[in-house]
N, C-alpha and C positions, 0 to 999 in steps of 0.2 A: 766519507762522512765521518765526522768525529763522534766520540761517545756522547758528548753533550747534545749534539744535533740529533742523534738517534734517540736519546732520552726525551728530548722535546717532542720529537715526532710521535713516539709511543704515547706520551702523555696527552698530546692533542688528539690522537686516535681514540684514546680511552674516553676523553671528554666528549668527542663527537659521537661515540658509540652510546654513551649515557644519554646524551641529548636525543639521539635517534630513538632510543628505547622509550623515553618519556613521550616523545611525539607520537610514536606508534601506539602507546597505551591510550593516549588521549583520542587518537583516531578510532581505535577499537571501541572505546566507550561511546563516542559519537555515533558510530555505525550501529551499535546496539540500540541506542535511543531512536535513531532513524528507522531501523527495522521494526521496532515496537510501534512507532507512530504510523508507519505505512501499513502495517498489519491491521491496526485499529481502523484506519480510514478505509481499507479495502473491505473489512467486515461491514462497516456502516454503509458503504456503497452497495454491497451485496444485498443487505436488508432493504435499502431504498429501492433498488432495482426489482427485488422480489415483490415488494409492495406495489410498485407500478404495474407489474405483470398481473398481480391479483386484481388490482383496480380495473385494468383493461379487460380482464376476464369477466369481471362483474358487469361491465358495460356491455360486452358482447352477449352475455347471458341474458341481460335485461332486454336487449334489442331483439334477440331471437325468441325470447319468451313472449314479447308483445306480438311479434309477427306470427308466432304459433297460435296465439289466441285469436288473431284476426282471421287466420285461415280456418280455424275450427268454427268460427261464427259466420263464415261465408264471405268475408271481405278479403279480396286479393291484393289490394293496393297497400303500398308501404308508405 
C-alpha cells in the first residue's frame, strides 16, 4: 500500500467516523424523545386504568348497597 493510498484510507475513515458520530447523536436525541413520549403515555394509561377501577368499584358498591337495603327490609330477591 502506498503512502497516498494509506492517506486516502485514513481520511475516509475519519469521514466515516464523523458521519457515524452525527448519526449516533441523532439516534440518541430521537430515543430521548421516544422515551419521554412513552413515559407520558404510560402515565395517562395508568390514570385511565385507575379511573376505570374506581368506576367499577363504585358500581359494585352501589349494587351491594342496594342488595343490603333489600335484605334489611326483608326482600331477598335481587
